[in-house]
Every structure is written in C-alpha cells, then in structure tokens.
C-alpha positions as a Markdown table, in Angstrom:
| # | Residue | x | y | z |
|---|---|---|---|---|
| 1 | Met | 140.5 | 65.6 | 114.3 |
| 2 | Lys | 140.5 | 68.8 | 116.3 |
| 3 | Asp | 140.4 | 70.5 | 113.3 |
| 4 | Lys | 137.6 | 68.7 | 111.8 |
| 5 | Asn | 135.2 | 69.3 | 114.8 |
| 6 | Ile | 135.7 | 72.9 | 114.1 |
| 7 | Leu | 135.1 | 72.9 | 111.1 |
| 8 | Lys | 132.3 | 71.3 | 110.9 |
| 9 | Lys | 130.3 | 73.3 | 113.8 |
| 10 | Thr | 131.8 | 76.5 | 112.4 |
| 11 | Ser | 129.8 | 74.7 | 109.1 |
| 12 | Lys | 126.2 | 73.7 | 111.0 |
| 13 | Ser | 127.1 | 77.5 | 112.7 |
| 14 | Ile | 127.1 | 78.8 | 109.0 |
| 15 | Ser | 124.4 | 77.0 | 107.7 |
| 16 | Val | 121.5 | 78.0 | 110.8 |
| 17 | Gly | 122.6 | 81.6 | 110.5 |
| 18 | Ala | 121.8 | 81.7 | 106.8 |
| 19 | Asp | 118.4 | 79.6 | 107.1 |
| 20 | Gln | 117.6 | 82.3 | 110.1 |
| 21 | Val | 118.4 | 85.4 | 107.2 |
| 22 | Phe | 116.2 | 84.0 | 105.1 |
| 23 | Glu | 113.4 | 83.0 | 107.3 |
| 24 | Gln | 113.7 | 86.5 | 108.1 |
| 25 | Phe | 113.7 | 87.6 | 104.4 |
| 26 | Lys | 111.0 | 85.7 | 103.6 |
| 27 | Ser | 109.2 | 87.4 | 106.8 |
| 28 | Gly | 110.2 | 90.5 | 105.5 |
| 29 | Ile | 108.5 | 89.9 | 101.4 |
| 30 | Ser | 105.8 | 88.0 | 102.9 |
| 31 | Lys | 105.0 | 91.0 | 105.1 |
| 32 | Ile | 105.2 | 93.8 | 102.0 |
| 33 | Gly | 103.1 | 91.2 | 100.0 |
| 34 | Asp | 100.8 | 91.9 | 103.3 |
| 35 | Ile | 100.4 | 95.4 | 102.9 |
| 36 | Gly | 97.1 | 96.5 | 102.7 |
| 37 | Thr | 95.9 | 99.2 | 99.7 |
| 38 | Ser | 95.0 | 101.7 | 101.6 |
| 39 | Thr | 99.2 | 102.0 | 103.2 |
| 40 | Lys | 100.5 | 101.8 | 99.4 |
| 41 | Asp | 98.1 | 104.2 | 98.5 |
| 42 | Lys | 99.2 | 106.8 | 101.3 |
| 43 | Phe | 102.4 | 105.7 | 100.5 |
| 44 | Ile | 102.3 | 106.4 | 96.6 |
| 45 | Asn | 100.7 | 109.9 | 97.8 |
| 46 | Tyr | 103.7 | 110.5 | 99.5 |
| 47 | Val | 105.8 | 109.8 | 97.3 |
| 48 | Lys | 104.3 | 112.4 | 95.7 |
| 49 | Asp | 104.3 | 115.2 | 97.7 |
| 50 | Val | 107.8 | 114.4 | 97.8 |
| 51 | Phe | 107.5 | 115.2 | 93.9 |
| 52 | Asn | 106.0 | 117.8 | 93.7 |
| 53 | Val | 108.4 | 119.6 | 96.4 |
| 54 | Leu | 111.3 | 119.1 | 94.2 |
| 55 | Pro | 111.3 | 121.7 | 92.0 |
| 56 | Phe | 111.5 | 124.1 | 95.1 |
| 57 | Leu | 114.1 | 122.7 | 96.5 |
| 58 | Glu | 115.2 | 123.8 | 93.1 |
| 59 | Lys | 115.0 | 126.8 | 93.8 |
| 60 | Ala | 116.0 | 126.6 | 97.5 |
| 61 | Gly | 119.5 | 125.8 | 95.7 |
| 62 | Phe | 119.5 | 122.3 | 96.3 |
| 63 | Lys | 119.3 | 120.0 | 93.3 |
| 64 | Thr | 118.8 | 116.5 | 93.8 |
| 65 | Asn | 120.9 | 114.2 | 92.5 |
| 66 | Arg | 119.1 | 110.5 | 93.1 |
| 67 | Leu | 115.5 | 109.5 | 94.4 |
| 68 | Ile | 115.4 | 106.4 | 95.8 |
| 69 | Val | 112.0 | 105.0 | 96.8 |
| 70 | Gly | 112.6 | 101.9 | 99.1 |
| 71 | Val | 109.5 | 99.8 | 98.9 |
| 72 | Ser | 109.9 | 97.7 | 102.4 |
| 73 | Val | 108.1 | 97.5 | 106.4 |
| 74 | Pro | 107.9 | 100.4 | 106.9 |
| 75 | Pro | 109.0 | 101.6 | 103.4 |
| 76 | Ser | 110.9 | 104.8 | 102.8 |
| 77 | Ile | 112.3 | 107.8 | 100.5 |
| 78 | Glu | 116.0 | 108.2 | 100.0 |
| 79 | Ile | 116.9 | 111.8 | 98.6 |
| 80 | His | 120.3 | 112.6 | 97.2 |
| 81 | Phe | 120.9 | 116.3 | 97.0 |
| 82 | Ser | 123.7 | 118.4 | 96.1 |
| 83 | Arg | 124.1 | 122.0 | 97.1 |
| 84 | Phe | 124.2 | 124.3 | 94.0 |
| 85 | Lys | 124.2 | 127.9 | 94.9 |
| 86 | Glu | 123.2 | 130.3 | 98.3 |
| 87 | Val | 120.1 | 131.6 | 99.2 |
| 88 | Ser | 119.5 | 134.2 | 101.3 |
| 89 | Lys | 118.2 | 133.4 | 104.8 |
| 90 | Glu | 116.0 | 136.1 | 104.0 |
| 91 | Glu | 114.3 | 134.7 | 100.5 |
| 92 | Ile | 114.9 | 130.8 | 102.7 |
| 93 | Glu | 111.4 | 132.8 | 104.5 |
| 94 | Thr | 109.5 | 134.3 | 102.0 |
| 95 | Met | 109.7 | 130.8 | 100.5 |
| 96 | Tyr | 108.1 | 128.6 | 104.0 |
| 97 | Glu | 105.6 | 131.2 | 103.7 |
| 98 | Glu | 104.7 | 130.6 | 100.0 |
| 99 | Tyr | 105.1 | 127.1 | 100.4 |
| 100 | Lys | 103.4 | 126.9 | 103.7 |
| 101 | Asp | 100.3 | 124.3 | 102.8 |
| 102 | Lys | 103.7 | 122.0 | 101.9 |
| 103 | Lys | 104.6 | 120.8 | 104.6 |
| 104 | Met | 107.0 | 118.1 | 103.0 |
| 105 | Phe | 108.9 | 120.9 | 101.7 |
| 106 | Lys | 109.6 | 122.9 | 105.0 |
| 107 | Leu | 110.6 | 119.4 | 106.5 |
| 108 | Ile | 113.6 | 118.4 | 103.9 |
| 109 | Leu | 114.0 | 122.1 | 103.5 |
| 110 | Lys | 114.9 | 122.1 | 107.4 |
| 111 | Ser | 117.1 | 118.8 | 107.5 |
| 112 | Leu | 118.8 | 120.0 | 104.2 |
| 113 | Leu | 119.9 | 123.4 | 106.1 |
| 114 | Val | 120.7 | 122.1 | 109.5 |
| 115 | Ala | 122.4 | 119.1 | 107.8 |
| 116 | Asn | 124.1 | 122.1 | 105.7 |
| 117 | Asp | 125.5 | 123.8 | 108.2 |
| 118 | Phe | 126.9 | 121.3 | 109.8 |
| 119 | Gln | 129.0 | 120.0 | 106.8 |
| 120 | Ser | 130.0 | 123.7 | 106.2 |
| 121 | Lys | 131.7 | 122.8 | 110.3 |
| 122 | Leu | 134.0 | 120.2 | 109.3 |
| 123 | Ser | 136.4 | 119.4 | 107.0 |
| 124 | Thr | 139.1 | 117.4 | 105.8 |
| 125 | Asp | 142.6 | 116.6 | 104.0 |
| 126 | Asn | 141.1 | 113.6 | 101.5 |
| 127 | Leu | 137.9 | 113.6 | 101.5 |
| 128 | Leu | 136.1 | 115.4 | 99.9 |
| 129 | Phe | 131.9 | 116.6 | 100.6 |
| 130 | Thr | 129.6 | 115.3 | 97.4 |
| 131 | Glu | 126.0 | 115.3 | 98.8 |
| 132 | Thr | 123.1 | 115.3 | 101.4 |
| 133 | Cys | 121.5 | 112.1 | 102.0 |
| 134 | Ile | 118.1 | 112.7 | 103.7 |
| 135 | Glu | 116.6 | 109.4 | 104.1 |
| 136 | Ile | 112.4 | 109.9 | 104.8 |
| 137 | Ser | 111.4 | 106.6 | 107.3 |
| 138 | Ile | 110.7 | 105.5 | 110.8 |
| 139 | Pro | 112.9 | 107.1 | 112.2 |
| 140 | Pro | 113.9 | 109.9 | 109.2 |
| 141 | Lys | 118.0 | 110.1 | 108.6 |
| 142 | Val | 119.8 | 112.6 | 107.2 |
| 143 | Ser | 123.9 | 111.8 | 105.6 |
| 144 | Ile | 126.8 | 113.9 | 105.0 |
| 145 | Lys | 128.5 | 112.7 | 102.5 |
| 146 | Tyr | 131.8 | 112.2 | 101.1 |
| 147 | Leu | 134.1 | 111.0 | 98.6 |
| 148 | Asn | 138.4 | 110.4 | 98.6 |
| 149 | Lys | 139.2 | 113.1 | 97.2 |
| 150 | Asp | 141.4 | 111.2 | 94.3 |
| 151 | Ile | 138.4 | 108.9 | 93.6 |
| 152 | Ala | 136.5 | 113.2 | 93.3 |
| 153 | Asn | 139.4 | 114.2 | 90.8 |
| 154 | Ile | 139.0 | 110.7 | 89.0 |
| 155 | Asn | 135.2 | 111.1 | 88.6 |
| 156 | Arg | 136.2 | 114.4 | 87.5 |
| 157 | Leu | 138.4 | 113.6 | 84.7 |
| 158 | Glu | 135.9 | 110.9 | 83.1 |
| 159 | Ala | 133.2 | 112.8 | 82.8 |
| 160 | Asp | 135.4 | 115.6 | 81.1 |
| 161 | Phe | 136.0 | 113.2 | 78.5 |
| 162 | Asp | 132.6 | 112.4 | 78.1 |
C-alpha cells in the first residue's frame, strides 16, 4: 500500500512538472510569435552582418564549420569554428585596421583569439580539441569543444572511406 502511495505522489509530481514545462514552452512560442517586424528585421540584419564577416574571419585563419540561428527570445547565433592556419599578430592588426568598420568582425575575432590562447594551455590524453563555438546572444558565450580521441579517430577513418 505504501508503494502505491509513493507511486501516486511521484506520478502526480511528474505530471505537474510536465504541465509547467509545457506552459513555459507555450509561453515561449507565444513570445516568438509576438516579435514585431522591426525586431525581426533588426535580427535578420544582425545575422547578415555575421554572414558578411565570415570570409574575413577565414582570412584570419578560422574556418566556419557550421552556423546555427536560434529563433528564440532572445535570438541567438551560434558559430562553430576551427583554426586551420596561424596568422601573425601584425597581420591581425592590419585586418583590424582594414575592417575597422566591421564591428562584428572585431568582436568575433577577438573572442576566437582569446579562446584559442586559452585552449592552447589546456591538454588531455583522452580528449582532442575540435572547435571553438561562439554563441552571440544575451549573454554571449564562447565554448571550447573537445572530442574523445577514440571517437575522433573513428570519424577520421570514416571520412577516409567516403
């Protein structure tokens, strides 16, 4: 009998929790739908600014692996990069000057360089650095991503066979 009461209470708690999550989800979806035209246009322009600076970031040695646009409140842009070449500090300074009107370029590149410096000081025997992810949202976030070496080796082998 005691087990049945515990089961009923647990079931009720899960049900109440699920209802709360569903209500929050509905509220969030409603907020996305309520975003005004001017806000949507600003965000679209913001995303276009990011798209426009990606070639410059590649000149700085960072290849874009993927880009994810989060249509949410607040909206977000998640960009995954891998560094494919080293660029000298002098070349970076020249790029800052050349693209000084591109605020998004400077913001992203500085974040990538700081993350790259941070990542270079970290190492592990079991994990392999794979990419840096920058999430432009409120608040912004930079992630340094690692992959288990065994999985990385399997992925490389599969790529060799493609």
